[in-house]
C-alpha positions as CSV (number, residue, x, y, z in Angstrom):
1,X,41.2,-16.2,-27.0
2,X,41.6,-13.8,-24.2
3,X,39.5,-10.4,-24.2
4,X,41.5,-7.4,-24.9
5,X,42.3,-5.7,-21.2
6,X,40.7,-2.4,-21.3
7,X,38.1,-3.2,-23.0
8,X,37.9,-5.7,-19.7
9,X,38.6,-2.3,-17.7
10,X,35.8,-0.4,-19.5
11,X,32.8,-2.8,-19.8
12,X,33.8,-3.3,-15.1
13,X,34.1,1.0,-15.2
14,X,30.6,0.4,-17.2
15,X,28.6,-1.9,-15.1
16,X,30.3,-0.8,-11.9
17,X,28.2,3.3,-12.4
18,X,25.2,1.2,-13.5
19,X,24.9,-0.4,-10.5
20,X,25.0,2.7,-8.0
21,X,23.1,4.7,-10.4
22,X,20.0,5.5,-8.6
23,X,17.3,3.2,-10.3
24,X,15.3,5.2,-12.0
25,X,11.3,5.0,-12.2
26,X,8.6,5.7,-13.9
27,X,6.7,8.8,-13.0
28,X,3.0,8.1,-11.6
29,X,0.6,9.7,-13.5
30,X,-2.0,9.0,-10.4
31,X,-3.0,12.1,-8.5
32,X,-0.1,13.0,-6.0
33,X,-1.8,12.7,-2.6
34,X,-4.8,10.7,-3.5
35,X,-6.5,7.9,-1.9
36,X,-7.9,6.0,-5.0
37,X,-10.2,3.2,-2.5
38,X,-12.4,6.5,-1.9
39,X,-15.8,6.7,-2.6
40,X,-16.9,7.6,-5.6
41,X,-16.8,7.4,-9.4
42,X,-14.1,6.5,-11.8
43,X,-13.5,7.2,-15.8
44,X,-10.7,4.6,-16.8
45,X,-9.4,4.1,-20.1
46,X,-7.2,1.3,-20.9
47,X,-5.4,0.6,-24.1
48,X,-4.2,-2.6,-26.1
49,X,-0.4,-3.2,-25.6
50,X,1.1,-0.6,-27.9
51,X,-2.4,0.9,-29.2
52,X,-2.4,-3.2,-31.9
53,X,-6.9,-3.0,-33.0
54,X,-7.1,-6.8,-30.6
55,X,-10.3,-6.5,-30.3
56,X,-12.3,-6.2,-32.9
57,X,-13.3,-3.5,-35.6
58,X,-15.9,-0.4,-35.9
59,X,-18.6,-1.0,-38.7
60,X,-20.4,1.5,-39.9
61,X,-20.2,3.2,-36.7
62,X,-20.5,0.1,-34.5
63,X,-18.4,-2.1,-32.5
64,X,-18.4,-5.7,-34.0
65,X,-16.0,-8.0,-31.0
66,X,-13.5,-10.7,-31.5
67,X,-13.4,-13.4,-29.5
68,X,-10.5,-11.5,-27.9
69,X,-13.2,-8.5,-27.2
70,X,-15.8,-10.8,-26.3
71,X,-13.5,-12.2,-23.6
72,X,-12.3,-8.1,-22.4
73,X,-15.6,-7.9,-21.6
74,X,-16.9,-10.9,-19.3
75,X,-13.3,-10.4,-17.5
76,X,-14.7,-6.7,-16.6
77,X,-18.4,-7.6,-16.1
78,X,-17.4,-10.5,-13.3
79,X,-14.8,-7.8,-11.6
80,X,-17.7,-6.7,-8.8
81,X,-17.9,-10.2,-8.5
82,X,-14.0,-10.0,-7.0
83,X,-14.2,-6.6,-5.8
84,X,-17.9,-6.7,-3.6
85,X,-17.3,-2.4,-3.1
86,X,-17.6,-1.8,-6.7
87,X,-20.7,-1.2,-9.3
88,X,-20.0,-1.1,-13.3
89,X,-21.3,1.2,-15.5
90,X,-21.1,2.7,-18.9
91,X,-18.1,0.6,-20.2
92,X,-16.8,0.2,-24.2
93,X,-14.7,-2.4,-26.3
94,X,-13.7,-0.1,-29.0
95,X,-10.6,-1.8,-31.4
96,X,-7.3,-0.8,-28.6
97,X,-9.6,0.0,-26.0
98,X,-11.5,0.0,-23.4
99,X,-13.4,3.1,-21.5
100,X,-15.7,2.6,-18.2
101,X,-17.3,4.4,-15.0
102,X,-16.4,2.1,-11.8
103,X,-18.4,3.6,-8.5
104,X,-16.5,2.8,-5.7
105,X,-18.6,2.0,-2.6
106,X,-16.3,1.2,0.4
107,X,-17.9,1.2,3.5
108,X,-15.1,0.0,5.1
109,X,-12.9,2.4,4.4
110,X,-13.1,3.9,7.5
111,X,-11.3,1.2,9.2
112,X,-7.4,1.4,8.1
113,X,-5.7,4.2,7.8
114,X,-4.2,5.6,4.2
115,X,-0.9,5.9,3.7
116,X,-0.2,8.3,1.3
117,X,4.2,6.5,1.3
118,X,2.9,2.8,1.0
119,X,6.0,1.1,-0.1
120,X,4.2,-2.7,-0.9
121,X,2.9,-2.4,-4.7
122,X,-0.3,-1.4,-5.5
123,X,-3.1,-0.6,-2.1
124,X,-5.2,-3.3,-1.2
125,X,-9.1,-2.5,-2.5
126,X,-7.2,0.6,-5.0
127,X,-8.3,1.7,-8.2
128,X,-5.4,0.6,-8.9
129,X,-5.9,-2.8,-7.7
130,X,-9.0,-3.4,-9.4
131,X,-7.6,-2.4,-12.7
132,X,-4.3,-4.5,-12.0
133,X,-6.8,-7.4,-11.4
134,X,-9.0,-7.2,-15.0
135,X,-5.6,-6.8,-16.6
136,X,-4.3,-9.6,-15.4
137,X,-7.6,-12.0,-15.2
138,X,-7.8,-11.0,-18.6
139,X,-4.2,-11.5,-20.1
140,X,-3.9,-14.4,-19.1
141,X,-7.5,-15.8,-20.0
142,X,-6.6,-14.6,-23.6
143,X,-3.6,-16.3,-23.6
144,X,-5.4,-19.5,-22.4
145,X,-7.6,-18.9,-25.9
146,X,-4.6,-18.6,-27.9
147,X,-2.4,-21.1,-25.8
148,X,0.5,-18.5,-27.0
149,X,2.1,-15.6,-24.5
150,X,0.9,-12.4,-25.8
151,X,0.6,-8.6,-24.8
152,X,-2.3,-7.3,-24.4
153,X,-2.0,-4.4,-22.5
154,X,0.1,-0.8,-22.1
155,X,1.8,-1.1,-18.8
156,X,-0.6,2.3,-17.3
157,X,-3.2,3.4,-17.8
158,X,-5.8,6.5,-17.8
159,X,-8.4,7.8,-15.0
160,X,-10.4,10.9,-13.9
161,X,-11.9,11.6,-11.0
162,X,-15.0,11.7,-12.2
163,X,-16.3,14.8,-9.5
164,X,-19.9,15.8,-10.2
165,X,-22.7,15.2,-12.3
166,X,-22.1,16.9,-14.5
167,X,-19.3,15.9,-16.1
168,X,-21.2,11.5,-15.2
169,X,-23.2,12.5,-17.8
170,X,-20.9,13.7,-20.8
171,X,-18.1,11.2,-20.4
172,X,-21.0,8.4,-19.6
173,X,-22.3,9.5,-23.0
174,X,-18.8,9.7,-24.4
175,X,-18.4,6.3,-23.4
176,X,-21.4,5.2,-25.2
177,X,-21.2,7.8,-28.6
178,X,-17.1,5.9,-29.4
179,X,-17.4,3.8,-32.0
180,X,-20.8,6.2,-33.5
181,X,-17.2,9.2,-33.6
182,X,-14.3,6.3,-33.9
183,X,-13.2,8.7,-37.1
184,X,-11.6,11.5,-34.1
185,X,-11.3,8.9,-32.2
186,X,-7.1,10.3,-30.6
187,X,-6.2,6.1,-30.9
188,X,-8.0,5.4,-34.0
189,X,-4.1,5.1,-35.3
190,X,-6.3,5.3,-38.8
191,X,-7.0,8.4,-39.0
192,X,-3.1,9.4,-39.3
193,X,-2.0,7.9,-41.9
194,X,-2.2,9.6,-45.6
195,X,-5.3,9.4,-47.5
């Protein structure tokens, strides 16, 4: 069967236009020009894919992790084995996200130069590299456990540079209290359902 010539011409024009159009890149939510390898404390939140409740449930104000949640927690606490220059502080697994504080103490940083236009992917020894490693390893371990290829994490993550002790303590307390405050949590999709 011969396709309509006008249809072929239209498809060819569409393909050529798409090939010549500049690729659209996602807008970065990181602080422009900031070196995320710098020493300091960083608060991060990573959500599950489509905010699915994958990691357990909140029962009477307490988080009861399932096997996936336990796996994520184990991978998190092993991060300092791969990144010797970090310390971990408060951390919580929630039904569809995690919160944690990572403290970077990279004393070798002075020996390297920072290039804000780093074009080879994620900057080594940066917060992004740590999160990328965590998401990758936890996904592989969970998929090995489940014998499937599940999507575990959303593509990005939220971070906040903790700039002073007062902010540090408030964020730390927020993380620890998160299960008790689940009813008001912005990631609790059930709070948007009609009663």
